[in-house]
C-alpha positions, 0 to 999 in steps of 0.5 A, spaced: 275 358 391 268 361 388 266 363 395 273 366 396 272 370 390 266 373 392 269 375 399 275 378 396 270 382 391 266 384 397 272 386 401 274 390 395 268 394 395 267 395 402 274 398 402 272 403 396 266 405 400 269 406 407 275 410 404 271 415 400 276 419 395 275 422 389 279 418 383 279 424 378 279 432 379 272 435 379 271 442 376 265 447 378 261 450 373 259 455 378 260 458 385 254 460 390 256 465 395 251 464 401 250 469 407 247 466 414 243 470 419 242 466 426 237 467 431 237 464 438 231 462 443 231 466 448 226 462 452 232 456 453 235 454 459 242 454 455 241 462 453 239 464 460 245 461 463 250 464 458 246 471 458 248 471 466 255 467 465 258 471 459 253 476 457 258 479 452 259 473 448 251 472 448 250 479 445 256 478 439 253 471 438 248 473 433 251 479 430 258 476 428 254 471 424 254 476 419 262 475 418 261 468 416 261 466 408 259 460 406 260 457 399 257 452 394 261 450 388 258 445 383 258 442 377 252 437 374 254 431 378 257 433 385 257 440 389 261 442 395 259 446 401 264 449 406 266 455 410 270 460 407 277 461 411 278 468 414 280 472 420 274 473 425 273 479 430 271 474 436 274 467 435 270 465 441 263 468 439 264 465 432 264 458 434 257 459 437 255 462 431 257 457 426 254 452 431 248 456 431 248 456 423 248 448 423 255 447 420 259 442 422 263 440 417 264 440 409 259 437 405 259 433 398 252 432 395 251 427 389 245 425 385 242 421 390 245 422 397 250 427 400 257 426 405 258 430 411 265 430 414 264 429 421 271 431 424 269 434 431 266 427 434 270 424 441 268 417 438 272 418 431 273 422 425 268 419 419 265 421 413 258 420 413 253 418 408 246 420 408 240 420 404 236 426 402 231 429 405 223 428 403 220 434 401 213 437 400 213 441 394 208 447 394 205 452 389 207 458 393 212 462 389 216 468 391 221 472 387 228 473 390 233 477 386 233 475 379 230 468 380 222 466 381 223 461 387 218 455 389 217 453 396 218 446 399 218 444 406 221 438 410 223 436 417 227 431 422 226 430 429 231 429 435 230 425 441 234 428 448 236 423 453 230 423 457 226 421 451 223 428 449 222 428 441 223 435 438 221 437 431 225 441 427 222 444 421 225 447 414 223 451 408 227 452 402 226 456 396 229 453 390 229 456 382 228 451 376 231 457 372 238 453 375 236 446 374 241 444 380 239 439 385 244 442 391 243 447 396 246 449 403 248 444 409 246 438 404 239 440 403 238 439 396 234 434 391 230 439 389 228 441 382 233 447 382 238 450 386 236 453 393 236 460 393 234 461 400 234 455 406 230 457 413 231 453 419 229 454 426 235 458 428 238 460 421 236 463 414 241 462 409 241 466 403 245 467 396 249 473 396 252 472 389 252 467 383 259 466 379 259 462 373 265 460 370 267 459 363 265 453 359 270 448 360 275 452 365 279 447 369 283 452 374 285 452 381 279 457 382 274 452 380 277 446 382 272 442 387 276 440 393 276 433 395 273 430 402 278 427 407 281 420 406 277 418 412 272 412 413 266 413 410 260 410 414 252 410 413 248 415 417 245 409 421 252 407 424 254 414 425 247 414 430 249 408 433 256 410 435 253 417 437 248 414 442 253 409 445 258 415 446 252 419 449 251 414 454 258 413 456 258 420 458 252 420 462 254 414 466 261 418 467 257 424 470 
């Protein structure tokens, strides 16, 4: 009987983790609007290939990124980062610009981890629970608008099918004047809000910060909920992605 009770508790816990949803409505204290600038590596084979096959699209790919508007809406405990819905001047070019900006779906940040909505994978639709980056904090500062910002750096690596490892570097400029551990694309867990985020292919910068009235609970500051789909760990997601990539390689 005791073993059965333990099993049921484990099962209920698993279900609660696997199908994550906010149980109660969350309202934001502030909304940050970010713009993004993208840059392409013109030495890559993919860039040269597209330049020959679709030159007009390649020309628009960087410039159309100026049409992207991202928002980070947050309170003391959680945030949601998302792309604002709007009409774009070129629907084909904007798809590439969104990928260049490193955006693959909405992201909810919490105190100790963040959850991404990976909705475009062929092997399934998941919420993925990820740990925060490990940052190196620097003494270097710079003034961005009204905020004195401090520098932090991090990196992650990727490996291509041939086993070659690539290092991707990121620099964040955060301000302790706004003591919230959030930022764009799930980058956070710093001693302040990220005002600027620099990656290999993009730069996010704050355009506007709107603070809501204390205690306001309305439609405009309600924090959106994530999809009610299965939540898995980053490790599990990477294993599924590797199997899917192997399956496609075997087909070709």
